[in-house]
N, C-alpha and C positions, 0 to 999 in steps of 0.2 A: 698896121692893122690894129684897131682898138680891141680891148678885151670884150666890149659889148658886141662888136661885129662878129667876133669869133664864136660867141655863144649862140647868136641868132642863126648863124650858118649851120649849126648842128642839126637844126630842125629841117633843113633842106636836103640833108644827106639821104639817099634812098634807104628805105627800111625793109626789113624782112616781112614776109607775109604769112608765116605760120610758125608754130612751135618747132617743127622739124627743121625749117630753114634757119631759124634763130640759133638753135642748138648746133647745127652744122657750122654756122659762122663762128661760134665761140670755140668750137673744137678744132677748126681747120688750122693746120700748122702754117699754111701759106698766108694766113691773116694775122696780123700783129696789132698790138695796142696802138702804136703810133702816138702822135701828140695832139690829135684833133680834139679829143675830149678833155684831157688833162690841161691842155693849153688854154682852155676856156674857163678854167676854175680860178677862183680867188679865195685864198692865195694860191698861186701856182706852186706845186710841189714836184720839182723835176726828179726824174730817175728813181721814183718810188717803186715798190714791188708790183704795183698794179699797172705800171706804164713801161716796164721793160720785158723783154722776151728771151727765149732761148736758154742757154746755159747760165747766163747771168741771173735770169729770173729763177731758175731752179736752184741755183746756189743760195740765193737770198731766201727762198722758201725753206730750204734745208736748215738754214741758220736759225730762223725764227720758229721752226716747227716745235721745238721743245716747250715753247710758251703755251702750247695748246694740248699738251699731253693730258690724258685723263685725270691723273692725280692733281695736276695744276688747275684744271677746270673745276674740280671739286673744291679745291682751296678757295678759288675766287668766289664760288657760290656760297659755301657754308661759313667760311671764316670772315668774309667781307660783306657780300651783298645782303644776306639775310639780316645780319646785325644792323647794317646801315639803313636798310629799308624800314625795318621795324622801328628804329629810333626816330626816323624822320616822319613816318606815318603817325607814331605816337604824339610827336610834337604838333603835327598839323591838325590832329583831331582832339587834342587834349583839352580844348576850351569847351567842348560839348558836355552838357550835364550828363551824369551817369544814366545810362539806359536810353539816352536820346541819340538819334542819328546825328552824324557830323557831316558838314559840307566842306569839301576841299576844292578851291577854285582853280588851282593849276596843278593837276595831277602829273602831267609830263615832267614838270620841273622837279618834283619830289623824286620821281623815278630817276631822272638824270643825275640828281645829287647823290643818290646811292650808287649808281653805276659808275660815276666818275672816280670813285675810290677804287673800284675794280680796275678801271682803265689806268689809273695812276700806278697801281701795283704791277700790272702787266708791262707798262712802258718803263717805269722807273722814275716817276716824278714824285719828289718829296712833298708831303703835305703836313707841315709841322703844326698847323693850327686849323681850327674850324673856319677861320677867316680865309685861309689859303684854299680850303675846299670850296667855299662859296665863290672865290675868285676864279678858280679853275672851271667851275660850272659855267660861269659867265663867259669865260674865254672860249670854252668848247662850244657853247651855244652860238656866240658871235662868229667864230671861225666856220662852224657848220652852216650858218645862215649865208655866209659869203660864198662858200663852195657850192651850196645848193642853188645859187643863182644861175648855174650852168643849165638847170632844168627849167628856168623861168622863161615864159614867153616874152615878158617885158622886165628885164633885170632891174632890181632895186639898187640904184647907185649908192644910196645911203648905206645899205647893208654891205656893199662892196668896200666902201671907204672904211667902214667900221671894222670889217674883217681884216683889212690890211693893217690897220692900227693895232687891233687886238693881237694879230700874229706877232708883231714886234714886241708887244708887252708880254706875251706868253713866252717867247724866247728868252727875254731878259729876266723875267720873274720866276720862271719854272725850269725851262730846258737847260740853260747854261749853268745855273747853280747845281741842279741835280746831276748833270754830266760831270762837273768838276768834282763833286763829292765822290762819284764812282771812280774817277781817275785817281783820286787820292787813295781810295781804298785798294784799288788794284796795285798801286805803287807799294803799299804796305805789304801786300801779298808777296811781291817780288823781293822785298827786303826781308821777309820772313817774320815780320812782327804781327801778321794777321793771317788767319787760315782761309782757305778757299770758301769754306762753309759760312764764313762771316760776310761774304760779299753778296749783295742782292742778286737774285735770279730774275732778271728783267731784260727788256729789249735794249735799253741803252748799254747795259753791261755786256750783253752778248755782242753788240756791234763794236764796242770798244775793244773787246778781246779779239775780234775778227779783223780789225782794220789793218793789221800787219799783212794779212792774206789778201785784203782788198782795200788798197789805199784810198780808193774813191769814197769808201764809207765814211771817212773822217769828215768830209764836206757834206755828204748826203744824209748823214745821221738825223739831222734836225727835220728833214723833210719826211723821212720814214716815221719819225715820232709824230709829226703832224697828221699823217695819214692814219696811224693807229689811234690817235686821240679821237678824231672825228668818227672813224669807222666803229671803234669799239663802244663809244658812248651812244652814237646816233642810232645804230640799228635797233637795239633793244628799247631805247627811250622812245623812238618813233613807232616801233612795231607794237608796243604794249597797248597804247590807246586804240590803235586800229583793231587789234584783236578784241579788246574790251567792248568797243562799240558793236562790232560784228556779233560777238557772243550775246550782248544784251538784246539785240534785235532777234537773234535766233531763239533765245529763251522765251521771249514774248510769244513767239509762235509755237514753241516746243517746250512748254513748262515741265514736261516729264524729264527733261535733261538738266533741270536745275541742280539735282543732287550730284551730277557729275562735275560740278564746278570745283570739287575738291580732288578730283581724279587726275593724277599727273598725265596719264596717257591721253585722256580726252583733251586736256588743256594743250598738250603738245600738238595733237592733230589739229585742234582749232587754231592754234597759233600759226601753224604751217599753212592752213587754208587762208587765213587773213594775209599772210605774207605773199601768197600766190596772187590774191586779188589786188593787194596794195604794196607792191615791191618798193623798197627804199630807193632803188635805182631804176628809173623807168626805161632806160635804154643804155646800151654800150656801143662804142664805135670801134670798128676794126678797119685796117688798111691792108690792101693786097700787096704782097711783096713780089708777085709775078702774075702773069696772065693765068687765069684759072676758071673753072666752071664748078659751081656748087651742085650738090645732088639734086637740087630743085630745078636745075637747068639754067639758072642765072649765070651769065658770063661776066667776068670782071677782068679788068686790065691792071697791070702793075701800077700802084699809086691810087687806085680807086678806093673810095671809102664806102662803107656800108654800116647802117645802124641796126644792130640787133635789138628789135623791139621787144623788150622784156614784158612790158605790160600787155601788149597784144598777144605774145606767145603764150602767156599764162592764162589767157582766156580763149584759147583755141579749142573748140569742141572736139576736134580729132584727138586731142591729148587729155582733155579734162571732162569729157562727157557732156550730158545735157545741162542746159542752163549754166554755162561756165561763168556768167557774170554775177551769179548769186553765191552767197556764202553757204556752204554745206559741209560740215565736218565729217560726214559719212560718204563723201564723194568717191565714186569708183573712177580710177584714172588708168591711162596707158603710159603716161609719162613716168620716168624713173622715180621722181620725188613729188610729193604733194605740193611743196612750195614752188614747183616748176623751176624756172631759171632765175629766181630771185637772188640766189647766191652765185649766179654765173654758171659756167660749165667749162670743161676742157682744162688746159694748163692753168688758167686763172680762177678756177673754182675757189671761192672764198675759204680761207683757212679758218676763219672764225665762225663758220656756220654752226658747228656743234656747241660752241660757246653760247650761241644764242638759243638754239632749239633743243640742244642736248641729244643724247643717244641712249636708248634704254640699255641698262646693264653696264654702264660705263663708270665703274667705281663711285657710284653715288652722285655723279654729275647729271642733273636733269635738265640743265640749260637755264641761262639767266632769265629768258623770257618766261619760261614755265614757272620758275621760282617767283617771279614778280606777280604773275597772274594768280598763282596759288595763295600768296600772301594777301593780295587785294580781295579775293573772294573769301578768304578766311575771316575777313572783317566785314563781309556782307556788302561789298561794293556794288552800286548801281549807278546808272546815268542819272543826272539831275533832270527831272522831267520839265522843270521850269527854265532850264538853261542848257539845251542840248549842244553837243559838240558842233563847232563851226570850222570850216576848212579855209585855208589860204587860197585866194583866187589867183589866176594868172600864172599857174605853174603846172608842169606835167606830173608833179609829185602829188601824192595823197598826204597832205600836211595840215596839221591842225593849227588854227588861229587861237582857239580856246577849247579847253576840255575840263569840265567840272564833274565832280563825282560825289555821290552820297554814300556814306558808310553807315550801314544799319547797326553794326556791332563794332564800334570804333576800336575797342580793346581786343578784338579778335574772338573768333569762335571756331573751335576745331571742327564743328559740325555745320558746314555751310548750308 
């Protein structure tokens, strides 16, 4: 069976009909990840944390949980993201005459370039030069484009070929050298010539330390790194322009809210509402391990597949009130979270959700997405009226082909 055929079949899998049913599917212990979704991705990353279940899955989650502790999230935001984002925005808007608005043609790439440094720190990928940063941005983009073909109605074979080649280059140029450096550092700790505090605190190091307890990690490490690279970079880089466009349309109709563009809590709520409307992952697939019946009354047999329709669930009026297809940061909901099922639910609830959206009162960590939006509006960002955002066609994702922005105060203004 070809990769293309497996991807197309995903759209023929029966899907859920409501928020309640989709949430029940994601929470049900009798329904597991299986290989239906991951097997259709390019490159295929076997046995990663999102495709295993049960105790193996929980053990992997416990292993990586320390990467997302509050103090660590605050470090990613304040010590890496803010500095990188400001540097790159300054460079992108630096040609504009003093006092004049500046136009940025590819805002998502600037955001991705800043976030990739956060991702590298979390994972443990060494970036010795700015050229290496640019190369990793390109690698993460190409790999993400390839893996996103699983959501495409008509997969782009050129993107698939490019993703496979990029994956090999990423492993050779980044993963293997970074892994070897950490192996050497850990060996020095054993020798007593280096202290534990001198060893990086990142995903690769954690897995190297744990492989004695889980021998399979030695071979699977690279695939987990691939997942963390695409997930940690993609979610915020993709979600920011969605939130920015939605907020721009909202401010046009509600100018009284313009002053709130510097308010962290308003930005967090708006970001979550945008994530609800435009989830990065439009659906998830589960496989029944035994005959069962969902609370909705749907009966399933062992081996049956079901598609948890995230996009549809997030627009269910029973969960999200009136006009669920519209953007409204003041929405009254009955669902547990404003962003709905955009980060999943149940055992596989995304561990990085607070890294993206933050959580109030968490040691100064307000969320990467909130930080990015706050910095953009500090500089007076608006959509380019002569070149509005354009979407990619032929995919179930809300994905931008182009996104230009105008910065009214390129050097920044504390009073938006």
